N, C-alpha and C positions, 0 to 999 in steps of 0.2 A: 504494500500500500504506500510505501515511502515514495516510490517513483511516480505513482499516480498523483499523490499529493504535490510533488514537485511540478508536474505538468500543469496541474490546476492552478497552483500558485504562480507559475510562470506567466499564465494568461493575464494575470494582473487585474481580474475583475471581481475577485472575492477577497474579503479580509482573512487574516490568519485563522481566526476562530471558525470561519465558515469552510475553509479548505479541507480540514480533516472530516468534517461532517459530510461534505459533498463527495469526497473520495470514498467514504464508507457506503454512501448511497450508490455510487457508480460501479462498485465491484460486481454486483449481480448482473449488471448490464454487459459486462465484459467477459462473462463466463462462457465456456463453449456451448453450454446448453441454454443460454439466454435467448430470448426472443428478439431477433434483429429489428423487427418493426417497432417494438417497444423501446429498444435501445436507441433507434434512430429518432423516435419521437422525443425521448428524454424527459426531463422534468424541469420545473422552475425552482430556482433558489433565489428568493427575493425577486429582483427584476432581471435575473440572468437565466437564460435557457441553457441547460447543460445536456449535451447529447453525446452518445458514443457513436462516432462515425468511423466506418471502416474505409481505408483508402488503399488503392492498388494502382499507383501511377502507370506501370507498364501496360496495363490492360485497357481495352477500349470499352465503351458502353455496351457494345454488342456481346462482349465476352463476360460481362458481370451481371449479377442480379441488380435490381433497382435498389437504390439506397447506398450503393458503394461509390465513393469518390474515385473516379478514374483519372488518368493523366489528362485527358481532354477537359474534363470538368475543372480540375485544379488549375490547369494552364490558362483556360479561358477566364476563370475567375480572377486570377492574378493579373492577367492582361487587362481586363476591364477595370480593375482597381488602379492600375498604374498608367493607363492610357491618358496621356496629357491632353488629348483632344476632347476627352469626355470628363474633364475635371469638374467636380461639383462646386457649387458656390460656397460651400462651407469650409473648404480646405484647399491648400495649394498642392500641386503635383510637380512643381518645378523647384527643386532644391538640390543641394549637393548630394551626390551619391554616397559620400563619406558618412553622411548622417545615418546610413543604414548599418554601418559597422563593417569590419573586414569580412565577416562571414556571409554577408548578404550583398555586398557591393557589386560583384560581377553579375549576380543573378538579376538584381534590380536594373542594372545598366543594360543587360541583354533585353529585358522586356521593354524598357523605355526606348531602346534603339530600333525596335521593330518598325518596319515600314507599314504604312496604312493598309496596304493590300496583303500583308503577311499575317498569317495566323500563328499563334505560339504552338510549337511542336516540341514535345519533350525530348525527342532524339536530337533535335537541332540545339537545344539548350545544353544537353549533356556533351555534345560534340564541341560546342563553343567553350565549355568549361574545361575541356581536356580531360 
């Protein structure tokens, strides 16, 4: 449960006291015999929705059951969030890449450097990162 608590704490949306409580609630959702639909629906903790989402970036939506985050879903979501041409009025999308830190700099730069007619492809990102 320590690793799960660390992940929940890392998200930064719950206080210290809430983290252990939420981690305890999450454990049944992550068990092998848990109901995936219930896990994907999750539960509310205060004003935070907590869900157990499975991800499998190398697979396409055609190769997975509904409710699994595939590479296409993840890549398109990141691209939509970082696309400077679709910047929301409430925040800026143009700032120094260094603000993302060393571990994310190259990934964020790759997404922001995509041409308008290019879609994000996991294989291309992996190739660019070497």
